[in-house]
C-alpha positions as CSV (number, residue, x, y, z in Angstrom):
1,M,20.6,-1.6,12.0
2,S,18.5,-4.8,12.0
3,R,15.5,-4.7,9.2
4,E,11.6,-5.1,10.9
5,H,11.3,-8.5,9.2
6,G,7.7,-8.7,9.5
7,L,6.9,-5.8,7.7
8,D,8.9,-7.0,4.8
9,S,6.9,-10.3,5.0
10,L,3.6,-8.4,5.0
11,R,4.7,-6.2,1.5
12,A,6.3,-9.3,0.3
13,A,2.7,-11.0,0.7
14,A,0.9,-7.6,-0.6
15,I,2.9,-7.6,-3.7
16,A,2.5,-11.5,-3.8
17,L,-1.6,-11.3,-3.7
18,V,-1.8,-8.4,-5.9
19,F,0.2,-10.9,-9.1
20,M,-1.8,-13.5,-8.4
21,Y,-4.8,-11.5,-8.7
22,H,-3.8,-9.7,-12.0
23,Y,-1.9,-12.7,-13.7
24,T,-5.8,-14.2,-13.2
25,S,-7.2,-11.1,-14.7
26,F,-5.6,-10.6,-17.3
27,V,-3.5,-13.4,-18.1
28,S,-5.2,-17.0,-17.3
29,H,-8.7,-16.1,-16.8
30,E,-8.8,-19.0,-14.7
31,P,-8.3,-19.2,-11.0
32,T,-4.5,-20.1,-11.3
33,F,-3.9,-19.7,-7.7
34,G,-6.9,-21.3,-6.4
35,F,-8.4,-19.0,-3.6
36,L,-5.6,-17.0,-3.8
37,S,-6.4,-16.1,-7.0
38,V,-9.9,-14.5,-6.0
39,I,-8.9,-12.8,-2.7
40,G,-5.8,-11.0,-4.4
41,W,-7.2,-7.6,-4.8
42,T,-6.7,-7.4,-0.8
43,G,-3.0,-6.9,-1.5
44,V,-3.7,-3.7,-1.8
45,D,-5.6,-2.9,1.0
46,L,-2.4,-4.2,2.7
47,F,-0.3,-2.3,1.1
48,F,-2.9,1.3,2.2
49,V,-2.1,-0.2,6.0
50,L,1.4,-0.7,5.5
51,S,1.8,2.8,4.0
52,G,-0.8,4.2,6.8
53,Y,1.7,2.6,9.6
54,L,4.7,4.1,8.2
55,I,3.7,7.9,6.8
56,S,2.5,8.4,10.1
57,N,4.6,6.9,12.5
58,Q,7.0,8.8,10.3
59,L,5.4,12.2,11.3
60,F,4.0,11.1,14.9
61,A,7.7,10.7,15.9
62,G,8.7,13.3,15.2
63,V,5.2,15.5,16.8
64,V,6.2,13.3,19.9
65,R,9.8,14.6,19.9
66,N,8.3,18.2,19.5
67,Q,9.9,18.6,16.4
68,T,8.3,21.0,13.9
69,L,7.0,19.7,10.5
70,S,8.8,21.2,7.4
71,L,5.8,20.8,4.8
72,K,8.5,21.1,1.9
73,R,10.7,18.8,3.5
74,F,7.9,16.2,3.5
75,Y,6.7,16.6,-0.1
76,A,10.0,17.0,-1.2
77,R,10.9,13.6,0.6
78,R,7.4,12.2,-1.0
79,A,8.6,13.2,-4.4
80,L,12.0,11.5,-4.6
81,R,10.8,8.3,-3.3
82,T,7.4,7.9,-5.6
83,L,7.6,10.1,-8.7
84,P,11.0,8.7,-10.4
85,A,9.8,5.5,-10.9
86,Y,6.3,6.2,-11.6
87,W,7.3,9.1,-14.3
88,F,9.5,6.4,-16.1
89,I,6.6,3.4,-16.6
90,L,4.6,6.5,-17.2
91,A,6.7,7.6,-19.8
92,L,6.5,4.1,-21.3
93,Y,3.1,4.0,-21.0
94,F,3.1,6.6,-23.6
95,L,5.5,6.6,-25.4
96,L,5.5,2.5,-26.3
97,P,1.7,2.0,-26.2
98,D,1.8,-1.3,-27.9
99,W,5.2,-2.7,-25.8
100,M,2.6,-2.3,-23.1
101,G,-0.5,-3.6,-23.7
102,G,-2.0,-1.6,-26.6
103,Q,-4.9,0.2,-24.6
104,H,-4.9,3.4,-24.5
105,P,-4.3,5.4,-21.0
106,P,-6.3,8.3,-19.9
107,P,-5.6,12.0,-20.4
108,L,-1.9,12.7,-19.1
109,W,-3.2,14.9,-16.8
110,K,-4.6,12.5,-15.1
111,F,-1.8,10.8,-14.3
112,L,0.3,13.6,-13.1
113,T,-1.8,15.5,-11.0
114,F,-3.1,12.0,-9.6
115,T,-6.4,11.9,-10.4
116,Q,-6.2,8.8,-12.7
117,N,-8.6,6.9,-10.2
118,W,-11.9,9.4,-10.7
119,D,-14.2,8.8,-13.3
120,L,-11.7,5.6,-13.9
121,H,-13.2,2.7,-16.1
122,G,-11.6,-0.6,-16.1
123,G,-9.6,-1.8,-19.7
124,T,-7.7,1.4,-20.1
125,A,-3.9,1.5,-19.6
126,F,-2.0,1.9,-16.4
127,S,-5.4,1.5,-14.8
128,H,-3.7,-0.1,-11.8
129,A,-2.0,3.1,-10.7
130,W,-5.3,4.2,-9.3
131,S,-4.3,2.9,-5.8
132,L,-1.2,5.2,-6.4
133,C,-3.3,7.9,-6.8
134,I,-5.0,7.2,-3.5
135,E,-2.1,6.9,-1.6
136,E,-0.6,10.6,-3.2
137,Q,-3.8,12.0,-2.0
138,F,-3.3,10.7,1.8
139,Y,0.3,11.6,1.3
140,L,-1.2,15.0,0.4
141,V,-3.5,15.3,3.3
142,L,-2.2,13.6,6.5
143,P,0.9,16.1,7.0
144,L,-1.5,18.7,6.4
145,A,-3.4,17.3,9.6
146,V,-0.2,16.8,11.6
147,A,0.9,20.8,10.6
148,G,-2.4,21.8,11.8
149,G,-2.3,20.4,15.0
150,L,-5.2,17.7,14.7
151,W,-2.1,15.3,16.4
152,Q,-1.4,17.1,19.7
153,V,0.2,15.6,22.5
154,G,-2.1,15.4,25.5
155,H,-5.4,16.5,23.1
156,L,-5.4,12.9,21.3
157,R,-9.2,12.4,21.8
158,R,-10.3,14.0,19.1
159,A,-8.0,12.5,17.0
160,W,-9.2,9.1,17.4
161,V,-13.1,10.5,16.9
162,V,-12.1,12.1,13.9
163,L,-10.5,8.6,12.5
164,G,-13.7,7.3,13.8
165,A,-15.9,9.3,12.5
166,L,-13.8,9.3,8.9
167,I,-14.5,5.5,8.7
168,L,-17.8,5.9,9.4
169,M,-18.0,8.4,6.6
170,A,-16.3,6.1,4.1
171,I,-18.9,3.1,5.5
172,T,-22.2,5.4,5.0
173,A,-20.5,6.8,1.1
174,R,-20.0,3.1,-0.2
175,T,-23.1,2.2,1.2
176,L,-25.1,4.7,-0.4
177,L,-23.1,4.0,-3.9
178,W,-23.9,0.6,-3.9
179,F,-27.7,0.9,-4.4
180,P,-27.4,2.8,-7.5
181,Y,-23.8,1.3,-8.8
182,G,-23.7,-2.4,-6.7
183,N,-25.2,-4.1,-9.5
184,D,-23.3,-3.0,-12.8
185,F,-19.7,-4.2,-12.7
186,S,-18.2,-1.9,-14.4
187,A,-19.8,1.3,-12.8
188,Y,-19.1,-0.4,-9.7
189,H,-15.7,-0.5,-9.9
190,T,-15.4,3.3,-10.9
191,H,-17.8,5.1,-8.3
192,I,-16.5,3.0,-5.9
193,Y,-13.4,0.4,-6.0
194,Y,-11.4,3.1,-7.6
195,S,-13.0,5.6,-6.0
196,T,-11.1,8.1,-2.6
197,I,-14.5,7.8,-0.8
198,G,-14.8,3.9,-1.2
199,R,-11.0,2.8,0.3
200,F,-9.4,6.1,1.9
201,D,-10.4,4.7,5.0
202,E,-8.1,1.5,4.7
203,F,-5.2,4.0,5.8
204,L,-6.9,4.3,8.8
205,P,-6.6,1.4,10.8
206,G,-2.6,1.4,10.0
207,V,-2.4,5.4,11.2
208,A,-4.2,4.1,14.6
209,V,-1.6,1.5,15.2
210,A,1.3,4.5,14.8
211,M,-1.1,6.5,17.4
212,L,-1.0,3.7,19.8
213,K,2.7,3.5,19.1
214,N,3.7,7.0,19.6
215,F,1.4,8.8,22.1
216,N,0.2,5.7,24.1
217,R,3.1,3.9,25.3
218,P,2.1,2.2,28.2
219,C,-0.7,0.6,26.1
220,W,1.7,0.1,23.6
221,D,4.0,-1.8,25.6
222,R,1.3,-4.2,26.8
223,L,0.1,-5.0,23.7
224,M,4.0,-6.0,21.9
225,A,4.1,-8.2,25.2
226,Q,1.0,-10.0,23.9
227,G,2.7,-10.4,20.3
228,Q,1.7,-14.0,19.9
229,R,-1.7,-13.8,20.9
230,L,-1.7,-10.9,18.9
231,L,-0.6,-12.9,15.7
232,L,-3.2,-15.6,16.4
233,I,-5.8,-12.7,16.7
234,G,-4.7,-11.2,13.7
235,C,-4.3,-14.4,11.6
236,I,-7.8,-15.1,12.7
237,A,-9.3,-12.1,11.8
238,V,-7.6,-11.9,8.7
239,G,-8.5,-15.6,7.7
240,V,-12.5,-14.2,8.7
241,A,-12.0,-11.5,6.6
242,L,-11.1,-12.9,3.3
243,S,-13.0,-16.2,3.6
244,V,-16.4,-13.8,3.8
245,E,-15.0,-11.8,0.7
246,Y,-14.6,-15.2,-1.3
247,R,-18.4,-16.2,-0.2
248,F,-19.7,-12.7,-0.9
249,D,-18.5,-12.5,-4.4
250,E,-15.3,-10.6,-5.0
251,G,-16.3,-7.5,-2.9
252,Q,-19.3,-6.4,-4.6
253,S,-22.3,-7.7,-2.3
254,L,-23.4,-4.7,-0.3
255,L,-21.9,-6.6,3.2
256,I,-18.2,-6.5,1.6
257,T,-19.1,-2.7,0.1
258,A,-20.5,-1.6,3.5
259,V,-17.8,-2.8,6.2
260,G,-15.4,-5.4,4.5
261,Y,-13.3,-3.0,3.3
262,S,-12.9,-1.4,6.6
263,S,-12.7,-5.3,8.1
264,I,-10.3,-6.5,6.0
265,A,-7.9,-3.3,6.7
266,M,-8.7,-3.5,10.6
267,A,-7.6,-7.2,10.4
268,F,-4.4,-6.3,8.6
269,A,-3.6,-3.7,11.1
270,L,-3.3,-6.2,13.6
271,L,-0.9,-8.4,11.7
272,V,1.1,-4.9,11.1
273,A,1.1,-4.6,15.1
274,A,1.8,-8.4,15.2
275,A,5.0,-7.4,12.9
276,L,6.1,-5.2,15.4
277,S,6.1,-7.1,18.2
278,P,9.6,-9.0,19.6
279,R,7.7,-11.8,20.6
280,S,5.3,-12.7,18.1
281,W,7.2,-15.1,15.2
282,L,5.7,-12.8,12.5
283,H,8.4,-10.2,13.8
284,R,11.4,-12.5,14.6
285,I,11.4,-15.2,11.4
286,Q,12.7,-14.1,8.5
287,I,11.1,-15.6,5.4
288,P,13.5,-16.3,2.2
289,G,13.0,-13.6,-0.4
290,A,10.8,-11.5,1.7
291,Y,13.4,-8.8,2.0
292,H,14.0,-8.3,-1.5
293,L,10.3,-8.8,-2.6
294,A,9.6,-5.6,0.0
295,I,12.3,-3.4,-1.4
296,W,11.3,-4.0,-4.9
297,S,7.4,-4.5,-4.4
298,Y,6.7,-0.7,-5.7
299,S,8.7,-0.9,-9.2
300,I,6.9,-4.3,-9.6
301,Y,4.0,-3.4,-8.8
302,L,4.1,-0.5,-11.4
303,S,5.2,-2.9,-14.0
304,H,3.7,-5.9,-13.5
305,N,0.6,-5.1,-15.5
306,A,2.9,-4.4,-19.0
307,I,4.3,-7.6,-18.4
308,D,1.5,-9.6,-18.2
309,N,0.2,-8.2,-21.3
310,V,3.5,-9.0,-22.8
311,A,2.8,-12.8,-21.8
312,L,-0.4,-12.9,-22.8
313,R,0.6,-12.1,-26.4
314,L,3.3,-14.8,-25.9
315,F,1.0,-17.6,-24.5
316,S,-1.4,-17.1,-27.5
317,T,0.8,-19.1,-29.3
318,W,3.4,-20.9,-26.9
319,K,1.1,-23.0,-24.5
320,P,3.7,-24.1,-21.4
321,N,2.4,-26.5,-19.2
322,G,1.1,-26.4,-15.2
323,M,2.7,-23.4,-13.5
324,I,5.9,-22.7,-15.8
325,A,3.7,-19.9,-17.3
326,P,3.3,-18.1,-13.8
327,L,6.6,-19.1,-12.7
328,L,8.0,-17.3,-15.5
329,V,5.9,-14.2,-15.4
330,A,6.4,-13.8,-11.7
331,A,10.3,-14.2,-12.6
332,V,10.1,-11.6,-15.4
333,C,8.1,-9.3,-12.9
334,I,11.0,-9.5,-10.3
335,A,13.7,-9.1,-12.4
336,A,12.2,-5.9,-13.7
337,G,11.2,-4.7,-10.6
338,A,15.2,-5.3,-9.3
339,L,16.4,-3.3,-12.0
340,I,14.0,-0.8,-11.8
341,Y,14.3,-0.4,-8.0
342,R,18.4,-0.2,-8.9
343,T,18.6,1.8,-11.5
344,I,16.2,4.5,-10.6
345,E,14.9,4.4,-7.0
346,V,18.1,3.7,-5.1
347,P,20.1,7.1,-6.6
348,F,17.0,9.0,-6.2
349,M,16.4,7.9,-2.5
350,A,20.3,8.3,-2.0
351,F,20.3,11.9,-3.5
352,R,16.7,12.2,-0.5
353,A,19.0,10.9,2.3
354,R,21.6,13.7,1.6
355,R,19.2,16.8,0.6
356,F,16.7,15.7,2.6
357,P,17.5,13.5,5.4
358,S,14.0,14.4,7.8
359,A,10.5,16.1,7.5
360,F,11.6,18.2,9.9
361,E,12.9,21.3,10.5
362,P,17.2,20.8,11.8
363,K,17.9,21.8,15.3
364,A,20.9,23.3,16.0
365,S,21.1,22.0,19.5
366,A,20.2,18.0,18.1
367,S,20.7,16.1,14.9
368,V,17.9,16.3,12.6
369,W,18.9,12.5,11.7
370,N,15.9,10.3,13.1
371,T,16.8,6.8,14.0
372,S,13.2,6.2,14.8
373,T,12.0,7.0,11.0
374,P,11.8,4.6,8.2
375,V,15.3,4.9,6.1
376,D,15.6,3.7,2.4
377,S,18.9,2.3,2.8
378,L,19.1,-1.5,2.0
379,Q,20.1,-1.4,6.1
380,G,17.0,0.7,7.3
381,I,14.3,-0.4,9.7
382,E,11.7,0.3,7.5
383,V,11.3,1.1,3.9
384,D,8.3,3.3,3.2
385,R,6.5,3.3,0.0
């Protein structure tokens, strides 16, 4: 099987953006990477869009084939994919707090129930797990909606209406929350930036891409035939969205708060669609290193803040010149991510492939293997997060 190089490139870009933003915020305290240091927080938004597409594409492909979704199998697959590495890093934060940064984490039960992002205050240990919490909440709700029949072939208008209504609900909620919290940096992050209601809609553009792909093939085929144009439009949309964000104070203005998050996610969704088109450069060109950054991105995300904290203490006595410091920290983050991926993620993914090869009930007359579904082998088409 060949990999989707475009999705690898986007995932690699997402983790690079997150690293640059957090390095600037926690280590250098200056725009080490220039413009990218300021807009790097949008790497999480890109991860959300990618997750929205990958998981919904897996589920919708089964719906189209009239397969029966097994919630037990789906949640078992999700648990084996995300929990082992997460629990490992979580254990380090609680068992070795000084080594991991010295800050106190929120109560353990919040991490175990993926509610740590609720009423989260910045400066606590493992605070960046807030995005993982929102992802797990999304993984909980989406299959329930699929099992409940929201996406029924031939009756998809209501699904599009629901998606539009949810985006409008998120925009409305953020707008209303901005007035009491918009001028207070800490309160803004607690009640809007980290909150489920403030960020859940960023998965939906990815879901929309998967809906077009699986339920409207004529429209999808026409879109895929315009891959280069789609890539150009996506690049322009992302450039405009990020430039507006850069102009309006790192996302805390009313404009960015109300519609900016949704707009950035929609712009990224255009790039996801372009990445799937065989006619686009994003799909055809394999960027050196993107593949490995993509498959290691989850473990890098989990571990990079602890490494940043170690670097901060180290650089207080040793002052490396120029870009030596960020490149050194990046290399250590990548190495740690690769190690965690190999020793923890891969064995559990292999077990998952044997025990739960599909999220759908097996049929006696057909193979349970789904060749269009994301798989986690190193040679797979798409690696879900």
